[in-house]
N, CA, C and O atoms as CSV, one atom per row, in Angstrom:
chain,resi,resn,atom,element,x,y,z
A,1,UNK,N,N,134.051,124.444,-13.585
A,1,UNK,CA,C,133.036,124.355,-14.608
A,1,UNK,C,C,133.536,125.069,-15.858
A,1,UNK,O,O,134.081,126.170,-15.779
A,2,UNK,N,N,133.349,124.436,-17.002
A,2,UNK,CA,C,133.787,125.008,-18.269
A,2,UNK,C,C,132.827,126.122,-18.662
A,2,UNK,O,O,131.621,125.898,-18.756
A,3,UNK,N,N,133.355,127.322,-18.892
A,3,UNK,CA,C,132.516,128.458,-19.226
A,3,UNK,C,C,132.876,128.982,-20.601
A,3,UNK,O,O,134.047,129.167,-20.932
A,4,UNK,N,N,131.845,129.217,-21.392
A,4,UNK,CA,C,132.068,129.670,-22.757
A,4,UNK,C,C,132.116,131.193,-22.811
A,4,UNK,O,O,131.396,131.864,-22.072
A,5,UNK,N,N,132.961,131.741,-23.683
A,5,UNK,CA,C,133.021,133.199,-23.827
A,5,UNK,C,C,131.852,133.701,-24.672
A,5,UNK,O,O,131.300,132.964,-25.490
A,6,UNK,N,N,131.492,134.940,-24.465
A,6,UNK,CA,C,130.512,135.600,-25.322
A,6,UNK,C,C,131.264,136.070,-26.560
A,6,UNK,O,O,132.236,136.817,-26.452
A,7,UNK,N,N,130.821,135.641,-27.724
A,7,UNK,CA,C,131.534,135.975,-28.954
A,7,UNK,C,C,130.771,137.032,-29.744
A,7,UNK,O,O,129.567,137.220,-29.569
A,8,UNK,N,N,131.497,137.704,-30.603
A,8,UNK,CA,C,130.925,138.783,-31.419
A,8,UNK,C,C,129.709,138.302,-32.202
A,8,UNK,O,O,128.732,139.036,-32.349
A,9,UNK,N,N,129.765,137.083,-32.701
A,9,UNK,CA,C,128.638,136.551,-33.479
A,9,UNK,C,C,127.368,136.471,-32.637
A,9,UNK,O,O,126.274,136.735,-33.138
A,10,UNK,N,N,127.506,136.107,-31.353
A,10,UNK,CA,C,126.344,136.082,-30.461
A,10,UNK,C,C,125.818,137.493,-30.205
A,10,UNK,O,O,124.609,137.724,-30.216
A,11,UNK,N,N,126.714,138.414,-29.979
A,11,UNK,CA,C,126.311,139.802,-29.737
A,11,UNK,C,C,125.568,140.347,-30.947
A,11,UNK,O,O,124.525,140.985,-30.802
A,12,UNK,N,N,126.098,140.101,-32.134
A,12,UNK,CA,C,125.461,140.592,-33.366
A,12,UNK,C,C,124.127,139.904,-33.622
A,12,UNK,O,O,123.165,140.555,-34.031
A,13,UNK,N,N,124.056,138.592,-33.385
A,13,UNK,CA,C,122.793,137.864,-33.562
A,13,UNK,C,C,121.761,138.391,-32.568
A,13,UNK,O,O,120.587,138.546,-32.905
A,14,UNK,N,N,122.204,138.663,-31.348
A,14,UNK,CA,C,121.303,139.230,-30.349
A,14,UNK,C,C,120.776,140.586,-30.774
A,14,UNK,O,O,119.598,140.884,-30.576
A,15,UNK,N,N,121.631,141.409,-31.353
A,15,UNK,CA,C,121.205,142.727,-31.830
A,15,UNK,C,C,120.171,142.597,-32.945
A,15,UNK,O,O,119.203,143.357,-32.985
A,16,UNK,N,N,120.370,141.640,-33.847
A,16,UNK,CA,C,119.384,141.422,-34.919
A,16,UNK,C,C,118.051,140.947,-34.329
A,16,UNK,O,O,116.981,141.384,-34.754
A,17,UNK,N,N,118.131,140.056,-33.353
A,17,UNK,CA,C,116.917,139.602,-32.675
A,17,UNK,C,C,116.201,140.780,-32.015
A,17,UNK,O,O,114.987,140.928,-32.154
A,18,UNK,N,N,116.948,141.609,-31.304
A,18,UNK,CA,C,116.351,142.746,-30.602
A,18,UNK,C,C,115.678,143.721,-31.555
A,18,UNK,O,O,114.644,144.301,-31.227
A,19,UNK,N,N,116.263,143.901,-32.735
A,19,UNK,CA,C,115.651,144.780,-33.733
A,19,UNK,C,C,114.268,144.268,-34.118
A,19,UNK,O,O,113.334,145.053,-34.284
A,20,UNK,N,N,114.141,142.962,-34.258
A,20,UNK,CA,C,112.844,142.368,-34.604
A,20,UNK,C,C,111.898,142.340,-33.406
A,20,UNK,O,O,110.719,142.670,-33.533
A,21,UNK,N,N,112.414,141.950,-32.254
A,21,UNK,CA,C,111.570,141.868,-31.062
A,21,UNK,C,C,111.057,143.248,-30.671
A,21,UNK,O,O,109.949,143.371,-30.148
A,22,UNK,N,N,111.849,144.283,-30.919
A,22,UNK,CA,C,111.446,145.658,-30.640
A,22,UNK,C,C,110.252,146.114,-31.457
A,22,UNK,O,O,109.610,147.106,-31.112
A,23,UNK,N,N,109.944,145.407,-32.531
A,23,UNK,CA,C,108.741,145.703,-33.311
A,23,UNK,C,C,107.496,145.150,-32.618
A,23,UNK,O,O,106.379,145.608,-32.860
A,24,UNK,N,N,107.709,144.161,-31.755
A,24,UNK,CA,C,106.616,143.531,-31.013
A,24,UNK,C,C,106.308,144.317,-29.729
A,24,UNK,O,O,105.157,144.665,-29.467
A,25,UNK,N,N,107.345,144.589,-28.941
A,25,UNK,CA,C,107.210,145.390,-27.720
A,25,UNK,C,C,108.436,146.286,-27.597
A,25,UNK,O,O,109.515,145.922,-28.065
A,26,UNK,N,N,108.287,147.448,-26.974
A,26,UNK,CA,C,109.471,148.289,-26.762
A,26,UNK,C,C,110.425,147.618,-25.771
A,26,UNK,O,O,109.998,147.039,-24.773
A,27,UNK,N,N,111.711,147.708,-26.064
A,27,UNK,CA,C,112.736,147.107,-25.213
A,27,UNK,C,C,113.470,148.240,-24.487
A,27,UNK,O,O,114.073,149.101,-25.128
A,28,UNK,N,N,113.418,148.237,-23.162
A,28,UNK,CA,C,114.093,149.275,-22.385
A,28,UNK,C,C,115.591,149.027,-22.307
A,28,UNK,O,O,116.390,149.956,-22.424
A,29,UNK,N,N,115.964,147.769,-22.108
A,29,UNK,CA,C,117.368,147.399,-22.028
A,29,UNK,C,C,117.474,145.905,-22.343
A,29,UNK,O,O,116.547,145.132,-22.100
A,30,UNK,N,N,118.614,145.529,-22.884
A,30,UNK,CA,C,118.881,144.112,-23.156
A,30,UNK,C,C,120.344,143.846,-22.836
A,30,UNK,O,O,121.212,144.684,-23.079
A,31,UNK,N,N,120.598,142.681,-22.294
A,31,UNK,CA,C,121.968,142.375,-21.894
A,31,UNK,C,C,122.210,140.872,-21.855
A,31,UNK,O,O,121.323,140.075,-21.550
A,32,UNK,N,N,123.449,140.525,-22.178
A,32,UNK,CA,C,123.935,139.155,-22.033
A,32,UNK,C,C,124.509,139.038,-20.629
A,32,UNK,O,O,125.282,139.894,-20.201
A,33,UNK,N,N,124.140,137.997,-19.917
A,33,UNK,CA,C,124.590,137.791,-18.551
A,33,UNK,C,C,125.017,136.341,-18.359
A,33,UNK,O,O,124.296,135.407,-18.712
A,34,UNK,N,N,126.201,136.182,-17.794
A,34,UNK,CA,C,126.613,134.850,-17.347
A,34,UNK,C,C,126.809,134.945,-15.845
A,34,UNK,O,O,127.746,135.579,-15.359
A,35,UNK,N,N,125.906,134.303,-15.127
A,35,UNK,CA,C,125.969,134.323,-13.675
A,35,UNK,C,C,127.183,133.525,-13.200
A,35,UNK,O,O,127.682,132.641,-13.897
A,36,UNK,N,N,127.639,133.860,-12.003
A,36,UNK,CA,C,128.745,133.122,-11.408
A,36,UNK,C,C,128.364,131.647,-11.315
A,36,UNK,O,O,127.231,131.301,-10.982
A,37,UNK,N,N,129.323,130.802,-11.612
A,37,UNK,CA,C,129.144,129.342,-11.555
A,37,UNK,C,C,128.156,128.796,-12.580
A,37,UNK,O,O,127.699,127.660,-12.449
A,38,UNK,N,N,127.826,129.577,-13.585
A,38,UNK,CA,C,126.974,129.100,-14.676
A,38,UNK,C,C,127.791,129.098,-15.965
A,38,UNK,O,O,128.502,130.065,-16.240
A,39,UNK,N,N,127.707,128.044,-16.750
A,39,UNK,CA,C,128.519,127.989,-17.970
A,39,UNK,C,C,127.916,128.734,-19.163
A,39,UNK,O,O,128.618,129.020,-20.132
A,40,UNK,N,N,126.618,129.050,-19.097
A,40,UNK,CA,C,125.943,129.578,-20.272
A,40,UNK,C,C,125.524,131.030,-20.103
A,40,UNK,O,O,125.183,131.484,-19.011
A,41,UNK,N,N,125.562,131.737,-21.220
A,41,UNK,CA,C,125.080,133.105,-21.295
A,41,UNK,C,C,123.571,133.094,-21.500
A,41,UNK,O,O,123.031,132.190,-22.137
A,42,UNK,N,N,122.899,134.094,-20.961
A,42,UNK,CA,C,121.473,134.312,-21.192
A,42,UNK,C,C,121.288,135.736,-21.689
A,42,UNK,O,O,121.866,136.676,-21.144
A,43,UNK,N,N,120.486,135.885,-22.720
A,43,UNK,CA,C,120.141,137.204,-23.232
A,43,UNK,C,C,118.877,137.661,-22.517
A,43,UNK,O,O,117.789,137.147,-22.777
A,44,UNK,N,N,119.023,138.620,-21.621
A,44,UNK,CA,C,117.892,139.180,-20.879
A,44,UNK,C,C,117.312,140.341,-21.680
A,44,UNK,O,O,118.032,141.249,-22.096
A,45,UNK,N,N,116.016,140.294,-21.884
A,45,UNK,CA,C,115.319,141.335,-22.637
A,45,UNK,C,C,114.284,141.947,-21.701
A,45,UNK,O,O,113.410,141.257,-21.177
A,46,UNK,N,N,114.399,143.243,-21.506
A,46,UNK,CA,C,113.560,143.952,-20.538
A,46,UNK,C,C,112.560,144.839,-21.267
A,46,UNK,O,O,112.926,145.652,-22.116
A,47,UNK,N,N,111.288,144.661,-20.916
A,47,UNK,CA,C,110.246,145.513,-21.473
A,47,UNK,C,C,109.157,145.710,-20.430
A,47,UNK,O,O,108.791,144.776,-19.715
A,48,UNK,N,N,108.639,146.935,-20.348
A,48,UNK,CA,C,107.531,147.177,-19.426
A,48,UNK,C,C,106.225,146.595,-19.965
A,48,UNK,O,O,105.211,146.592,-19.267
A,49,UNK,N,N,106.248,146.108,-21.191
A,49,UNK,CA,C,105.061,145.501,-21.798
A,49,UNK,C,C,105.009,143.987,-21.584
A,49,UNK,O,O,104.026,143.344,-21.952
A,50,UNK,N,N,106.049,143.421,-20.999
A,50,UNK,CA,C,106.053,141.989,-20.698
A,50,UNK,C,C,105.466,141.806,-19.302
A,50,UNK,O,O,106.010,142.285,-18.308
A,51,UNK,N,N,104.335,141.097,-19.261
A,51,UNK,CA,C,103.626,140.873,-17.998
A,51,UNK,C,C,103.272,139.395,-17.874
A,51,UNK,O,O,103.484,138.611,-18.799
A,52,UNK,N,N,102.738,139.036,-16.734
A,52,UNK,CA,C,102.275,137.658,-16.542
A,52,UNK,C,C,101.177,137.307,-17.542
A,52,UNK,O,O,101.021,136.143,-17.911
A,53,UNK,N,N,100.418,138.307,-17.978
A,53,UNK,CA,C,99.304,138.070,-18.904
A,53,UNK,C,C,99.747,137.739,-20.324
A,53,UNK,O,O,99.025,137.054,-21.047
A,54,UNK,N,N,100.930,138.216,-20.738
A,54,UNK,CA,C,101.361,137.966,-22.119
A,54,UNK,C,C,102.722,137.273,-22.205
A,54,UNK,O,O,103.334,137.222,-23.272
A,55,UNK,N,N,103.178,136.754,-21.102
A,55,UNK,CA,C,104.486,136.103,-21.022
A,55,UNK,C,C,104.624,134.984,-22.059
A,55,UNK,O,O,105.625,134.922,-22.772
A,56,UNK,N,N,103.627,134.105,-22.144
A,56,UNK,CA,C,103.685,132.986,-23.087
A,56,UNK,C,C,103.633,133.463,-24.540
A,56,UNK,O,O,104.296,132.890,-25.405
A,57,UNK,N,N,102.860,134.491,-24.805
A,57,UNK,CA,C,102.777,135.043,-26.160
A,57,UNK,C,C,104.108,135.683,-26.550
A,57,UNK,O,O,104.547,135.568,-27.695
A,58,UNK,N,N,104.739,136.350,-25.603
A,58,UNK,CA,C,106.029,136.989,-25.870
A,58,UNK,C,C,107.093,135.932,-26.206
A,58,UNK,O,O,107.905,136.139,-27.107
A,59,UNK,N,N,107.089,134.813,-25.492
A,59,UNK,CA,C,108.034,133.745,-25.823
A,59,UNK,C,C,107.709,133.115,-27.170
A,59,UNK,O,O,108.609,132.648,-27.868
A,60,UNK,N,N,106.440,133.098,-27.539
A,60,UNK,CA,C,106.065,132.645,-28.875
A,60,UNK,C,C,106.675,133.538,-29.941
A,60,UNK,O,O,107.089,133.064,-30.999
A,61,UNK,N,N,106.728,134.833,-29.656
A,61,UNK,CA,C,107.346,135.790,-30.577
A,61,UNK,C,C,108.853,135.540,-30.677
A,61,UNK,O,O,109.431,135.658,-31.757
A,62,UNK,N,N,109.484,135.199,-29.567
A,62,UNK,CA,C,110.907,134.852,-29.577
A,62,UNK,C,C,111.141,133.680,-30.533
A,62,UNK,O,O,112.064,133.712,-31.348
A,63,UNK,N,N,110.309,132.654,-30.431
A,63,UNK,CA,C,110.458,131.481,-31.305
A,63,UNK,C,C,110.192,131.827,-32.765
A,63,UNK,O,O,110.893,131.346,-33.655
A,64,UNK,N,N,109.180,132.660,-33.013
A,64,UNK,CA,C,108.881,133.061,-34.397
A,64,UNK,C,C,110.070,133.789,-35.011
A,64,UNK,O,O,110.445,133.519,-36.152
A,65,UNK,N,N,110.659,134.707,-34.261
A,65,UNK,CA,C,111.809,135.466,-34.756
A,65,UNK,C,C,112.999,134.537,-34.981
A,65,UNK,O,O,113.720,134.674,-35.969
A,66,UNK,N,N,113.199,133.604,-34.075
A,66,UNK,CA,C,114.297,132.637,-34.220
A,66,UNK,C,C,114.192,131.889,-35.547
A,66,UNK,O,O,115.173,131.770,-36.280
A,67,UNK,N,N,113.014,131.394,-35.845
A,67,UNK,CA,C,112.803,130.655,-37.101
A,67,UNK,C,C,113.066,131.568,-38.298
A,67,UNK,O,O,113.731,131.164,-39.253
A,68,UNK,N,N,112.552,132.785,-38.250
A,68,UNK,CA,C,112.735,133.730,-39.364
A,68,UNK,C,C,114.205,134.100,-39.549
A,68,UNK,O,O,114.669,134.270,-40.677
A,69,UNK,N,N,114.941,134.226,-38.433
A,69,UNK,CA,C,116.347,134.610,-38.515
A,69,UNK,C,C,117.199,133.489,-39.107
A,69,UNK,O,O,118.051,133.735,-39.961
A,70,UNK,N,N,116.971,132.281,-38.657
A,70,UNK,CA,C,117.781,131.162,-39.123
A,70,UNK,C,C,119.267,131.339,-38.824
A,70,UNK,O,O,120.110,130.901,-39.607
A,71,UNK,N,N,119.591,131.968,-37.716
A,71,UNK,CA,C,120.972,132.282,-37.364
A,71,UNK,C,C,121.508,131.249,-36.372
A,71,UNK,O,O,120.935,131.089,-35.295
A,72,UNK,N,N,122.586,130.549,-36.706
A,72,UNK,CA,C,123.117,129.531,-35.799
A,72,UNK,C,C,123.678,130.116,-34.497
A,72,UNK,O,O,123.913,129.376,-33.542
A,73,UNK,N,N,123.891,131.419,-34.450
A,73,UNK,CA,C,124.419,132.051,-33.239
A,73,UNK,C,C,123.317,132.584,-32.323
A,73,UNK,O,O,123.604,133.164,-31.276
A,74,UNK,N,N,122.059,132.387,-32.717
A,74,UNK,CA,C,120.948,132.804,-31.867
A,74,UNK,C,C,120.168,131.581,-31.423
A,74,UNK,O,O,119.662,130.821,-32.249
A,75,UNK,N,N,120.075,131.394,-30.111
A,75,UNK,CA,C,119.354,130.270,-29.528
A,75,UNK,C,C,118.199,130.823,-28.699
A,75,UNK,O,O,118.439,131.525,-27.717
A,76,UNK,N,N,116.953,130.528,-29.067
A,76,UNK,CA,C,115.827,131.085,-28.321
A,76,UNK,C,C,115.772,130.607,-26.872
A,76,UNK,O,O,115.130,131.237,-26.032
A,77,UNK,N,N,116.441,129.500,-26.580
A,77,UNK,CA,C,116.445,128.990,-25.212
A,77,UNK,C,C,117.445,129.736,-24.327
A,77,UNK,O,O,117.525,129.483,-23.125
A,78,UNK,N,N,118.199,130.649,-24.920
A,78,UNK,CA,C,119.100,131.510,-24.156
A,78,UNK,C,C,118.446,132.843,-23.808
A,78,UNK,O,O,119.057,133.672,-23.133
A,79,UNK,N,N,117.215,133.057,-24.259
A,79,UNK,CA,C,116.516,134.323,-24.033
A,79,UNK,C,C,115.692,134.243,-22.750
A,79,UNK,O,O,114.975,133.274,-22.504
A,80,UNK,N,N,115.818,135.276,-21.959
A,80,UNK,CA,C,115.029,135.398,-20.731
A,80,UNK,C,C,114.319,136.741,-20.772
A,80,UNK,O,O,114.965,137.788,-20.755
A,81,UNK,N,N,113.003,136.715,-20.824
A,81,UNK,CA,C,112.197,137.938,-20.867
A,81,UNK,C,C,111.848,138.350,-19.443
A,81,UNK,O,O,111.383,137.533,-18.648
A,82,UNK,N,N,112.077,139.627,-19.125
A,82,UNK,CA,C,111.750,140.115,-17.781
A,82,UNK,C,C,111.105,141.491,-17.866
A,82,UNK,O,O,111.357,142.268,-18.787
A,83,UNK,N,N,110.288,141.758,-16.899
A,83,UNK,CA,C,109.628,143.059,-16.820
A,83,UNK,C,C,110.579,144.123,-16.311
A,83,UNK,O,O,111.582,143.815,-15.666
A,84,UNK,N,N,110.265,145.363,-16.598
A,84,UNK,CA,C,111.150,146.475,-16.243
A,84,UNK,C,C,111.142,146.791,-14.753
A,84,UNK,O,O,111.980,147.563,-14.287
A,85,UNK,N,N,110.211,146.210,-13.995
A,85,UNK,CA,C,110.161,146.486,-12.564
A,85,UNK,C,C,111.042,145.538,-11.742
A,85,UNK,O,O,111.157,145.719,-10.530
A,86,UNK,N,N,111.658,144.544,-12.361
A,86,UNK,CA,C,112.517,143.616,-11.631
A,86,UNK,C,C,113.837,144.284,-11.260
A,86,UNK,O,O,114.338,145.144,-11.985
A,87,UNK,N,N,114.382,143.881,-10.137
A,87,UNK,CA,C,115.615,144.483,-9.602
A,87,UNK,C,C,116.776,144.410,-10.592
A,87,UNK,O,O,117.499,145.390,-10.774
A,88,UNK,N,N,116.953,143.271,-11.223
A,88,UNK,CA,C,118.029,143.104,-12.203
A,88,UNK,C,C,117.830,144.029,-13.397
A,88,UNK,O,O,118.792,144.608,-13.901
A,89,UNK,N,N,116.596,144.170,-13.848
A,89,UNK,CA,C,116.291,145.059,-14.973
A,89,UNK,C,C,116.618,146.512,-14.627
A,89,UNK,O,O,117.211,147.224,-15.437
A,90,UNK,N,N,116.238,146.945,-13.444
A,90,UNK,CA,C,116.513,148.316,-13.016
A,90,UNK,C,C,118.021,148.571,-12.927
A,90,UNK,O,O,118.503,149.632,-13.322
A,91,UNK,N,N,118.752,147.596,-12.408
A,91,UNK,CA,C,120.210,147.744,-12.294
A,91,UNK,C,C,120.854,147.848,-13.672
A,91,UNK,O,O,121.781,148.635,-13.864
A,92,UNK,N,N,120.373,147.065,-14.628
A,92,UNK,CA,C,120.918,147.115,-15.987
A,92,UNK,C,C,120.595,148.452,-16.658
A,92,UNK,O,O,121.427,149.003,-17.378
A,93,UNK,N,N,119.397,148.966,-16.422
A,93,UNK,CA,C,119.040,150.272,-16.988
A,93,UNK,C,C,119.926,151.374,-16.403
A,93,UNK,O,O,120.351,152.282,-17.118
A,94,UNK,N,N,120.201,151.288,-15.103
A,94,UNK,CA,C,121.097,152.263,-14.467
A,94,UNK,C,C,122.502,152.173,-15.052
A,94,UNK,O,O,123.144,153.194,-15.301
A,95,UNK,N,N,122.973,150.960,-15.269
A,95,UNK,CA,C,124.305,150.766,-15.837
A,95,UNK,C,C,124.372,151.323,-17.256
A,95,UNK,O,O,125.358,151.956,-17.635
A,96,UNK,N,N,123.325,151.085,-18.031
A,96,UNK,CA,C,123.281,151.610,-19.395
A,96,UNK,C,C,123.357,153.139,-19.383
A,96,UNK,O,O,124.034,153.731,-20.224
A,97,UNK,N,N,122.676,153.771,-18.448
A,97,UNK,CA,C,122.711,155.233,-18.336
A,97,UNK,C,C,124.114,155.722,-17.958
A,97,UNK,O,O,124.570,156.755,-18.448
A,98,UNK,N,N,124.790,154.974,-17.085
A,98,UNK,CA,C,126.154,155.330,-16.685
A,98,UNK,C,C,127.078,155.403,-17.888
A,98,UNK,O,O,127.986,156.233,-17.934
A,99,UNK,N,N,126.844,154.532,-18.863
A,99,UNK,CA,C,127.674,154.492,-20.063
A,99,UNK,C,C,127.091,155.373,-21.154
A,99,UNK,O,O,127.412,155.200,-22.330
A,100,UNK,N,N,126.255,156.298,-20.784
A,100,UNK,CA,C,125.630,157.271,-21.684
A,100,UNK,C,C,124.717,156.624,-22.710
A,100,UNK,O,O,124.219,157.307,-23.604
A,101,UNK,N,N,124.489,155.331,-22.602
A,101,UNK,CA,C,123.585,154.663,-23.513
A,101,UNK,C,C,124.097,154.522,-24.928
A,101,UNK,O,O,123.386,153.993,-25.782
A,102,UNK,N,N,125.317,154.980,-25.209
A,102,UNK,CA,C,125.819,154.958,-26.582
A,102,UNK,C,C,126.919,153.930,-26.816
A,102,UNK,O,O,127.255,153.623,-27.960
A,103,UNK,N,N,127.477,153.400,-25.736
A,103,UNK,CA,C,128.496,152.363,-25.869
A,103,UNK,C,C,128.089,151.177,-25.013
A,103,UNK,O,O,127.409,151.347,-24.001
A,104,UNK,N,N,128.496,149.980,-25.407
A,104,UNK,CA,C,128.135,148.822,-24.591
A,104,UNK,C,C,128.806,148.899,-23.217
A,104,UNK,O,O,129.926,149.391,-23.080
A,105,UNK,N,N,128.107,148.413,-22.230
A,105,UNK,CA,C,128.672,148.336,-20.882
A,105,UNK,C,C,129.103,146.895,-20.645
A,105,UNK,O,O,128.390,145.955,-20.999
A,106,UNK,N,N,130.271,146.734,-20.045
A,106,UNK,CA,C,130.768,145.402,-19.703
A,106,UNK,C,C,131.189,145.394,-18.240
A,106,UNK,O,O,131.811,146.336,-17.749
A,107,UNK,N,N,130.838,144.317,-17.560
A,107,UNK,CA,C,131.265,144.110,-16.184
A,107,UNK,C,C,131.855,142.717,-16.061
A,107,UNK,O,O,131.408,141.773,-16.712
A,108,UNK,N,N,132.855,142.610,-15.224
A,108,UNK,CA,C,133.471,141.314,-14.937
A,108,UNK,C,C,133.502,141.105,-13.432
A,108,UNK,O,O,133.954,141.977,-12.689
A,109,UNK,N,N,133.022,139.953,-12.984
A,109,UNK,CA,C,133.157,139.568,-11.593
A,109,UNK,C,C,132.548,140.503,-10.577
A,109,UNK,O,O,133.145,140.742,-9.527
A,110,UNK,N,N,131.393,141.032,-10.854
A,110,UNK,CA,C,130.715,141.933,-9.915
A,110,UNK,C,C,129.311,141.410,-9.663
A,110,UNK,O,O,128.903,140.391,-10.220
A,111,UNK,N,N,128.595,142.105,-8.834
A,111,UNK,CA,C,127.187,141.793,-8.607
A,111,UNK,C,C,126.358,142.942,-9.164
A,111,UNK,O,O,126.747,144.107,-9.082
A,112,UNK,N,N,125.222,142.595,-9.725
A,112,UNK,CA,C,124.305,143.604,-10.259
A,112,UNK,C,C,122.885,143.133,-9.961
A,112,UNK,O,O,122.525,141.989,-10.237
A,113,UNK,N,N,122.105,144.015,-9.405
A,113,UNK,CA,C,120.713,143.677,-9.107
A,113,UNK,C,C,120.553,142.449,-8.236
A,113,UNK,O,O,119.583,141.703,-8.370
A,114,UNK,N,N,121.510,142.241,-7.342
A,114,UNK,CA,C,121.435,141.093,-6.442
A,114,UNK,C,C,121.890,139.784,-7.043
A,114,UNK,O,O,121.728,138.731,-6.427
A,115,UNK,N,N,122.461,139.832,-8.243
A,115,UNK,CA,C,122.924,138.627,-8.928
A,115,UNK,C,C,124.445,138.674,-9.040
A,115,UNK,O,O,125.009,139.667,-9.501
A,116,UNK,N,N,125.105,137.596,-8.616
A,116,UNK,CA,C,126.556,137.498,-8.769
A,116,UNK,C,C,126.856,137.214,-10.235
A,116,UNK,O,O,126.316,136.277,-10.823
A,117,UNK,N,N,127.723,138.032,-10.815
A,117,UNK,CA,C,127.970,137.994,-12.249
A,117,UNK,C,C,129.428,137.656,-12.540
A,117,UNK,O,O,130.338,138.251,-11.962
A,118,UNK,N,N,129.644,136.702,-13.437
A,118,UNK,CA,C,130.985,136.485,-13.964
A,118,UNK,C,C,131.259,137.530,-15.033
A,118,UNK,O,O,132.291,138.201,-15.023
A,119,UNK,N,N,130.297,137.654,-15.972
A,119,UNK,CA,C,130.422,138.646,-17.045
A,119,UNK,C,C,129.053,139.178,-17.423
A,119,UNK,O,O,128.037,138.495,-17.294
A,120,UNK,N,N,129.056,140.418,-17.893
A,120,UNK,CA,C,127.828,141.078,-18.311
A,120,UNK,C,C,128.140,141.971,-19.501
A,120,UNK,O,O,129.160,142.661,-19.513
A,121,UNK,N,N,127.264,141.960,-20.503
A,121,UNK,CA,C,127.376,142.839,-21.664
A,121,UNK,C,C,126.011,143.492,-21.852
A,121,UNK,O,O,125.025,142.801,-22.110
A,122,UNK,N,N,125.944,144.815,-21.727
A,122,UNK,CA,C,124.693,145.556,-21.898
A,122,UNK,C,C,124.730,146.268,-23.240
A,122,UNK,O,O,125.651,147.035,-23.520
A,123,UNK,N,N,123.726,146.010,-24.066
A,123,UNK,CA,C,123.647,146.676,-25.368
A,123,UNK,C,C,123.462,148.181,-25.174
A,123,UNK,O,O,122.747,148.606,-24.266
A,124,UNK,N,N,124.101,148.986,-26.019
A,124,UNK,CA,C,123.865,150.434,-25.957
A,124,UNK,C,C,122.436,150.742,-26.408
A,124,UNK,O,O,121.859,150.016,-27.218
A,125,UNK,N,N,121.882,151.813,-25.882
A,125,UNK,CA,C,120.490,152.176,-26.192
A,125,UNK,C,C,120.210,152.319,-27.688
A,125,UNK,O,O,119.152,151.875,-28.133
A,126,UNK,N,N,121.108,152.920,-28.495
A,126,UNK,CA,C,120.788,153.036,-29.927
A,126,UNK,C,C,120.631,151.688,-30.636
A,126,UNK,O,O,120.029,151.629,-31.708
A,127,UNK,N,N,121.155,150.618,-30.065
A,127,UNK,CA,C,121.013,149.304,-30.685
A,127,UNK,C,C,119.621,148.730,-30.474
A,127,UNK,O,O,119.232,147.769,-31.139
A,128,UNK,N,N,118.877,149.315,-29.555
A,128,UNK,CA,C,117.538,148.812,-29.244
A,128,UNK,C,C,116.515,149.543,-30.094
A,128,UNK,O,O,116.578,150.761,-30.258
A,129,UNK,N,N,115.587,148.795,-30.622
A,129,UNK,CA,C,114.532,149.373,-31.448
A,129,UNK,C,C,113.274,149.433,-30.604
A,129,UNK,O,O,112.838,148.420,-30.058
A,130,UNK,N,N,112.693,150.606,-30.496
A,130,UNK,CA,C,111.468,150.773,-29.730
A,130,UNK,C,C,110.310,150.969,-30.692
A,130,UNK,O,O,110.391,151.770,-31.623
A,131,UNK,N,N,109.240,150.236,-30.461
A,131,UNK,CA,C,108.083,150.385,-31.338
A,131,UNK,C,C,107.154,151.465,-30.843
A,131,UNK,O,O,106.123,151.726,-31.464
């Protein structure tokens, strides 16, 4: 399967998105993940304020920010919103802490939170904006 690399432009566009989304809800951790045998990256955004009750509204905010950004390197269909109590979210938060939260964490060919990963990029904590 043809797999695309995560490029700097995507990472930067994701950071700009997170800065805006962080004004809507606090973001505990955010990371780009390409699961094993999947060709596409997904930007996982973790917040304890994302629940079943506001899931659809939160995705509406993703679309609103996408339109406002107008960035060709940001695709709202690559965003996956998850609550902070999910296993994958907890594993990413632990990984971010391991890297002191100040530098991006990268993993290749490992498993995290029960998910087989080809590649993973975790944003450093200072890149996240908390409201």
